VOLO-622353 format. One record per residue (C-alpha): residue number from 1; chain; x, y, z. Coordinates in pm, 1 decimal. Example, Ala and Ser with C-alpha at 12.3 -4.5 7.8 and 13.67 -1.06 7.14 Angstrom:
2
    k  c         x         y         z
    1  A    1230.0    -450.0     780.0
    2  A    1367.0    -106.0     714.0
end
This chain:
380
    k  c         x         y         z
    1  A    2827.9    3289.1    6789.5
    2  A    3000.5    3362.6    6441.0
    3  A    2925.9    3699.9    6346.2
    4  A    3115.3    3669.4    6071.7
    5  A    3115.2    3321.4    5820.7
    6  A    3352.5    3255.6    5553.2
    7  A    3240.6    3073.0    5259.1
    8  A    3606.1    2838.0    5170.6
    9  A    3468.8    2612.5    4965.8
   10  A    3287.7    2599.2    4663.2
   11  A    3231.2    2391.7    4280.3
   12  A    2963.2    2294.0    4113.0
   13  A    3043.9    2011.8    3867.2
   14  A    2883.7    2098.0    3451.6
   15  A    2496.1    2095.2    3369.5
   16  A    2353.7    1929.3    3186.2
   17  A    2146.3    1609.6    3125.6
   18  A    2292.4    1254.2    3339.7
   19  A    2021.6     969.3    3294.0
   20  A    2186.3     754.5    3508.7
   21  A    2262.1    1006.7    3853.2
   22  A    2053.6    1024.7    4041.3
   23  A    1949.9    1375.9    4291.8
   24  A    2223.0    1225.4    4581.5
   25  A    2421.3    1094.4    4319.9
   26  A    2451.9    1417.8    4168.3
   27  A    2512.0    1653.0    4526.7
   28  A    2793.4    1335.8    4604.0
   29  A    2981.4    1515.5    4325.4
   30  A    2952.7    1860.0    4373.4
   31  A    2982.7    1825.9    4789.7
   32  A    3303.4    1623.1    4700.4
   33  A    3377.1    1881.7    4453.5
   34  A    3364.0    2190.0    4734.2
   35  A    3587.7    2008.0    4957.5
   36  A    3854.4    1923.6    4790.9
   37  A    3861.3    2303.4    4649.6
   38  A    3944.1    2370.0    5075.3
   39  A    4136.5    2073.5    5180.2
   40  A    3865.0    1939.3    5367.6
   41  A    3724.2    1568.1    5392.5
   42  A    3375.0    1501.5    5474.5
   43  A    3471.7    1301.8    5881.8
   44  A    3484.5    1728.0    5931.6
   45  A    3188.5    1949.5    5798.1
   46  A    2918.5    1889.0    6167.9
   47  A    2595.1    1964.3    5972.5
   48  A    2507.3    1968.5    5594.5
   49  A    2165.4    2107.6    5454.6
   50  A    2035.5    2021.1    5142.6
   51  A    1846.3    2150.3    4879.6
   52  A    1599.4    1971.2    4561.5
   53  A    1238.9    1958.4    4521.4
   54  A    1181.6    1691.2    4415.3
   55  A    1268.6    1383.2    4610.5
   56  A    1276.5    1341.2    5042.5
   57  A    1615.9    1281.4    5234.7
   58  A    1889.3    1339.0    4965.8
   59  A    2103.0    1504.2    5174.4
   60  A    2065.7    1243.8    5414.2
   61  A    2136.2     970.4    5078.0
   62  A    2440.3    1148.1    4948.8
   63  A    2638.4    1085.4    5250.8
   64  A    2550.6     664.6    5188.8
   65  A    2776.6     808.2    4886.9
   66  A    3046.4     994.9    5046.9
   67  A    3112.0     911.5    5421.2
   68  A    2799.3     852.0    5702.1
   69  A    2898.2    1007.4    5987.6
   70  A    2612.5    1085.6    6202.5
   71  A    2559.9    1474.5    6156.8
   72  A    2233.1    1633.9    6134.8
   73  A    2158.8    1642.2    5824.0
   74  A    1827.9    1951.9    5685.0
   75  A    1638.4    1868.3    5341.3
   76  A    1526.7    2208.1    5254.7
   77  A    1249.9    2238.0    4972.3
   78  A    1176.5    2630.4    4841.9
   79  A    1113.8    2631.0    4505.2
   80  A    1334.8    2802.9    4279.9
   81  A    1540.0    2941.9    4582.1
   82  A    1662.9    2635.7    4746.2
   83  A    1985.6    2616.7    4612.6
   84  A    1976.6    2941.3    4813.6
   85  A    1761.0    2911.3    5153.3
   86  A    1966.4    2589.0    5232.6
   87  A    2334.8    2787.7    5186.1
   88  A    2147.9    3026.2    5443.8
   89  A    2060.2    2753.3    5699.1
   90  A    2415.0    2722.5    5621.1
   91  A    2556.6    3062.1    5792.2
   92  A    2272.5    3079.1    6025.9
   93  A    2351.0    2738.8    6214.4
   94  A    2698.0    2894.6    6241.1
   95  A    2630.0    3257.5    6335.3
   96  A    2441.6    3105.3    6589.7
   97  A    2689.7    2886.2    6728.6
   98  A    2571.8    2570.3    6635.7
   99  A    2852.4    2412.6    6487.7
  100  A    3206.2    2570.2    6262.4
  101  A    3249.4    2409.6    5920.2
  102  A    2853.7    2293.4    5768.4
  103  A    2848.5    2212.6    5377.2
  104  A    2548.0    2346.0    5216.8
  105  A    2420.0    2144.2    4842.3
  106  A    2207.7    2136.3    4535.1
  107  A    2102.3    1933.4    4296.1
  108  A    1839.2    1833.0    4112.2
  109  A    1678.8    1591.5    3796.0
  110  A    1472.3    1776.1    3543.7
  111  A    1231.2    1670.3    3275.5
  112  A    1266.3    1886.7    2969.4
  113  A     982.9    2133.8    2857.1
  114  A     802.2    2387.1    3004.3
  115  A     747.0    2355.8    3376.0
  116  A     338.4    2301.0    3492.1
  117  A     165.1    2161.8    3754.3
  118  A      23.4    1838.7    3692.0
  119  A    -368.0    1751.6    3707.6
  120  A    -464.7    1478.6    3887.3
  121  A    -397.7    1267.4    3623.8
  122  A     -72.3    1325.9    3608.9
  123  A     -42.7    1529.8    3279.9
  124  A     103.1    1787.5    3267.2
  125  A    -167.3    2019.8    3078.9
  126  A    -216.0    2364.1    3217.6
  127  A    -552.7    2437.8    3328.3
  128  A    -582.6    2696.2    3017.9
  129  A    -519.5    2775.4    2696.3
  130  A    -230.5    2657.0    2484.4
  131  A      57.0    2761.7    2704.0
  132  A    -189.0    2882.0    3052.5
  133  A    -169.6    3153.2    3202.8
  134  A       1.6    2938.9    3550.4
  135  A     274.6    2857.4    3345.2
  136  A     629.5    2945.9    3461.3
  137  A     691.6    3101.1    3081.2
  138  A     312.2    3335.4    3096.5
  139  A     408.9    3438.1    3433.0
  140  A     717.0    3615.3    3378.2
  141  A     542.1    3675.1    3034.9
  142  A     319.7    3885.6    3233.5
  143  A     639.0    4073.9    3397.3
  144  A     791.7    4134.8    3122.1
  145  A     414.8    4326.9    2948.2
  146  A     412.2    4507.7    3298.4
  147  A     727.6    4640.0    3281.0
  148  A     672.4    4746.1    2882.6
  149  A     274.6    4877.7    2960.9
  150  A     450.8    5141.6    3202.9
  151  A     804.0    5220.5    3066.9
  152  A     825.3    5103.6    2674.9
  153  A    1002.2    4819.5    2730.5
  154  A    1023.2    4639.8    2270.4
  155  A    1055.2    4282.6    2306.3
  156  A    1376.4    4396.0    2095.6
  157  A    1550.0    4446.9    2456.2
  158  A    1463.1    4207.9    2594.0
  159  A    1537.9    3975.2    2372.6
  160  A    1919.6    4121.6    2454.7
  161  A    1940.0    3928.4    2784.2
  162  A    1985.4    3687.1    2550.2
  163  A    2207.5    3737.6    2342.9
  164  A    2399.9    3882.5    2654.5
  165  A    2401.2    3613.2    2852.7
  166  A    2449.2    3305.9    2604.4
  167  A    2703.8    3510.6    2466.6
  168  A    2858.1    3495.2    2830.0
  169  A    2816.3    3147.4    2831.3
  170  A    3131.5    3100.6    2576.8
  171  A    3372.5    3162.5    2877.5
  172  A    3152.3    2870.7    3099.8
  173  A    3335.7    2532.4    3101.5
  174  A    3061.4    2462.1    3333.0
  175  A    2713.4    2570.8    3109.4
  176  A    2523.0    2360.8    2991.7
  177  A    2500.2    2516.5    2678.9
  178  A    2780.4    2755.1    2526.0
  179  A    2695.1    2908.0    2243.0
  180  A    2670.0    3265.5    2182.3
  181  A    2257.6    3376.5    1981.9
  182  A    2255.3    3650.1    1778.7
  183  A    1921.1    3870.6    1870.2
  184  A    1792.7    3777.2    1494.7
  185  A    1793.9    3402.7    1625.4
  186  A    1711.0    3464.9    2023.3
  187  A    1341.2    3672.0    1806.7
  188  A    1380.4    3395.5    1545.1
  189  A    1289.7    3103.9    1789.5
  190  A     965.5    3001.8    1885.9
  191  A     726.4    3193.6    2087.6
  192  A     649.5    3028.9    2414.7
  193  A     504.9    3317.2    2555.1
  194  A     480.4    3640.2    2455.0
  195  A     727.7    3851.8    2471.0
  196  A     951.7    3505.3    2577.1
  197  A    1073.7    3309.5    2304.6
  198  A    1249.6    2949.6    2294.7
  199  A    1601.3    3168.5    2380.9
  200  A    1453.0    3396.5    2624.6
  201  A    1351.3    3097.7    2873.6
  202  A    1607.0    2914.8    3089.4
  203  A    1722.7    2573.6    2998.5
  204  A    1640.0    2255.1    3259.0
  205  A    1932.4    2044.3    3312.4
  206  A    2087.1    1816.7    3622.3
  207  A    2317.0    1981.8    3805.5
  208  A    2457.2    1996.3    4151.5
  209  A    2633.3    2288.9    4353.1
  210  A    2785.3    2318.1    4667.9
  211  A    2976.3    2519.7    4929.9
  212  A    3155.3    2476.1    5284.9
  213  A    3093.4    2686.3    5470.8
  214  A    3291.2    2714.9    5797.9
  215  A    3327.5    2998.2    6128.8
  216  A    3623.1    3288.8    6116.9
  217  A    3787.8    3107.0    6434.3
  218  A    3781.8    2749.6    6224.2
  219  A    3879.9    2886.7    5956.6
  220  A    4225.8    3117.7    6016.6
  221  A    4287.6    2750.1    6233.3
  222  A    4251.6    2602.5    5867.3
  223  A    4515.6    2878.2    5739.1
  224  A    4237.3    2881.6    5411.0
  225  A    4253.2    3285.1    5425.7
  226  A    4398.7    3389.8    5142.6
  227  A    4074.0    3182.2    4963.5
  228  A    3839.1    3268.0    5174.0
  229  A    3501.9    3458.5    5108.2
  230  A    3279.5    3662.2    5345.5
  231  A    2940.8    3619.1    5348.0
  232  A    2881.1    4029.8    5471.4
  233  A    2507.0    3981.8    5411.1
  234  A    2229.5    3685.8    5297.2
  235  A    1871.0    3760.8    5339.8
  236  A    1530.4    3574.0    5239.5
  237  A    1211.4    3693.2    5193.4
  238  A     783.9    3584.0    5102.7
  239  A     512.4    3790.6    4973.4
  240  A     473.9    4055.0    5140.2
  241  A      28.9    4176.9    5157.9
  242  A    -119.3    4333.7    4836.7
  243  A    -453.0    4241.1    4664.9
  244  A    -270.6    4186.9    4345.3
  245  A    -125.3    3873.0    4517.1
  246  A    -371.2    3693.3    4633.2
  247  A    -439.0    3664.6    4307.5
  248  A     -17.4    3582.6    4143.7
  249  A     260.0    3642.6    4298.5
  250  A     410.6    3986.2    4354.5
  251  A     808.3    3944.6    4218.0
  252  A     888.1    4281.0    4177.8
  253  A     810.0    4295.7    4569.4
  254  A    1021.0    3991.4    4683.5
  255  A    1318.4    4074.2    4568.6
  256  A    1313.1    4462.8    4663.4
  257  A    1225.1    4336.7    5049.6
  258  A    1504.0    4050.2    5016.6
  259  A    1769.6    4308.4    4867.1
  260  A    1684.6    4614.1    5138.8
  261  A    1724.1    4317.3    5400.8
  262  A    2047.7    4302.8    5297.5
  263  A    2201.4    4599.0    5189.8
  264  A    2111.9    4655.4    5541.4
  265  A    2257.2    4385.7    5734.0
  266  A    2514.9    4447.1    5488.4
  267  A    2626.1    4744.8    5576.2
  268  A    2658.3    4770.8    5147.8
  269  A    2454.9    4979.3    4863.6
  270  A    2383.3    4888.4    4500.6
  271  A    2687.6    5120.0    4419.1
  272  A    2941.6    4965.1    4635.8
  273  A    2844.3    4560.1    4373.2
  274  A    3039.6    4429.4    4166.6
  275  A    2893.3    4212.2    3977.0
  276  A    2554.1    4050.5    3966.8
  277  A    2439.0    3618.9    3954.6
  278  A    2074.9    3698.1    3893.5
  279  A    1732.4    3514.5    3863.0
  280  A    1704.8    3550.3    3472.5
  281  A    1444.6    3221.8    3482.2
  282  A    1283.9    3440.4    3124.4
  283  A    1491.1    3671.6    2955.7
  284  A    1158.7    3949.6    3109.4
  285  A    1332.1    3880.1    3435.8
  286  A    1659.3    4003.8    3444.5
  287  A    1577.4    4364.6    3331.4
  288  A    1309.1    4362.3    3637.2
  289  A    1560.0    4284.5    3850.4
  290  A    1772.2    4502.0    3728.1
  291  A    1540.3    4735.1    3945.0
  292  A    1469.8    4488.0    4198.2
  293  A    1825.3    4487.1    4268.9
  294  A    1804.5    4859.8    4256.1
  295  A    2105.8    4852.1    4030.9
  296  A    1964.5    5131.3    3817.6
  297  A    1621.5    5377.8    3902.1
  298  A    1265.5    5220.0    3800.3
  299  A    1181.9    5177.1    3423.8
  300  A    1623.7    5206.8    3365.2
  301  A    1688.1    4878.4    3316.7
  302  A    1650.7    4816.6    2940.4
  303  A    1834.2    5128.9    2911.6
  304  A    2127.6    5021.9    3148.7
  305  A    2129.0    4650.0    2980.0
  306  A    2207.8    4833.0    2595.5
  307  A    2484.6    5064.8    2774.7
  308  A    2675.1    4816.7    2832.0
  309  A    2690.8    4786.5    3175.2
  310  A    2558.6    4451.6    3226.4
  311  A    2805.6    4243.5    2979.9
  312  A    3134.3    4172.2    3087.6
  313  A    3385.4    4514.9    3084.3
  314  A    3081.6    4681.7    3163.3
  315  A    3033.2    4943.6    3504.8
  316  A    2762.3    4593.0    3658.5
  317  A    2835.5    4275.7    3479.2
  318  A    2531.8    4076.1    3550.9
  319  A    2519.0    3672.0    3484.1
  320  A    2872.8    3651.1    3272.3
  321  A    2815.7    3241.6    3407.6
  322  A    2580.7    3273.9    3110.7
  323  A    2350.9    3299.6    3381.6
  324  A    2057.1    3047.9    3386.9
  325  A    1923.8    3077.5    3015.1
  326  A    2313.3    2945.5    2997.7
  327  A    2429.6    2773.1    3245.7
  328  A    2101.1    2641.2    3285.0
  329  A    1879.8    2581.4    3590.5
  330  A    1861.0    2292.1    3830.0
  331  A    1573.2    2401.4    4068.2
  332  A    1696.7    2273.9    4409.1
  333  A    2077.4    2405.1    4276.3
  334  A    2070.2    2630.8    4088.3
  335  A    2135.8    2932.9    4392.5
  336  A    2448.8    2778.2    4519.9
  337  A    2555.6    2785.8    4175.3
  338  A    2485.2    3112.7    4139.6
  339  A    2737.9    3164.0    4512.6
  340  A    3023.7    2921.8    4306.9
  341  A    3070.0    3222.9    3997.6
  342  A    3031.7    3537.9    4271.7
  343  A    3330.0    3262.5    4504.7
  344  A    3533.0    3230.1    4165.7
  345  A    3506.3    3579.2    4056.2
  346  A    3550.9    3745.7    4420.4
  347  A    3872.7    3467.1    4384.4
  348  A    3968.9    3666.1    4115.3
  349  A    3967.9    3224.7    3975.2
  350  A    3765.8    3271.4    3623.4
  351  A    3937.8    3231.0    3393.2
  352  A    3825.1    3444.1    3036.0
  353  A    3494.5    3547.0    3181.9
  354  A    3700.6    3667.1    3494.0
  355  A    3511.2    4021.4    3652.1
  356  A    3810.3    4276.5    3681.0
  357  A    3871.1    4419.0    4008.9
  358  A    3582.4    4200.9    4151.8
  359  A    3565.4    4327.8    4501.9
  360  A    3204.7    4183.8    4655.4
  361  A    2936.8    4050.7    4413.3
  362  A    2544.8    3969.9    4494.6
  363  A    2329.6    3615.9    4405.1
  364  A    1960.5    3706.4    4397.1
  365  A    1728.4    3325.3    4340.2
  366  A    1298.7    3389.6    4301.9
  367  A    1102.2    3099.4    4394.8
  368  A     752.3    3159.5    4286.5
  369  A     501.4    3130.7    4537.0
  370  A     737.8    3274.2    4665.9
  371  A    1074.0    3277.1    4833.2
  372  A    1351.5    3509.4    4741.9
  373  A    1707.8    3501.3    4834.7
  374  A    1935.7    3786.1    4817.1
  375  A    2337.5    3665.6    4903.5
  376  A    2652.3    3942.2    4931.2
  377  A    2994.4    3798.1    4910.6
  378  A    3314.3    3998.9    5040.5
  379  A    3655.2    3953.6    4889.1
  380  A    3888.1    3997.1    5235.1
end
């Protein structure tokens, strides 16, 4: 068994549109980047955990491209938490002593437009209304409206999340979009589901990200102590029972559960976190998750944003990668892409968007249905 598990390699492709690629070929590209990052070959990997929401056996098909070595491969799907779940499975395998070196990879090809359920004919049509209450924009619009009802959060305050994250993206060469959007532009874009306009919605893109995890003994034997990052805590939660979430998942409660578990298992608190990559699938979600992750008290999320604390250079920078709003949101890859950003920051390798003196970082994703994964990583 290994009580301490490290990320020794992590990387991702630039998110975008790749008509000629498949999820396995995208996964292969990110995996090779992560392996090169730590100078490890696929023949050294003892287990593979592959995340993808749309296809089967992606992990095995990826190995057909980069090298079939006979190792166990597990394919994971957990909605938007898919990649983070694959990462956690690799972490658990090493902690359990099943292996010393594992690869976690997430990949996805996404259709353009809004994620909706399909009817029996295969048409992407909601059950009612222009957008429909079961679509992701509507679910997270409701989340924001409830926050506005309780705490008076305004449309402009939610829109400021997009302004911030789009600004951060201009410093990330691997983000799908690298363009600033002033507040007036965000507010003036097409309304998708109030209060989320088009520029307050995450970008459906193709992408992949990968990480190489290893035990402490293996990390030392490889001579990689200088760039290794400790996985200090890993937590995965699903919905607790409430009368409300028999109708709709409670995205606040599941995040609170996972965050509490991560803080407890890591022996760490929110005041110890230096940066966060959280699930800003819609601008409304980011403000709510400030509070769910205990970065501030309930009702103080909008004030935290307006204070500049969550902007690069602030007390607790959030989504300096550009987040899902600009970097993009290929479902199976998102959770590991968040890890890649935090690993880069803790190594001091993030360039223009580097968080000064970053020592501890947190990643967070929520898959509606629901699954919430929170990871805390620490520079050693």
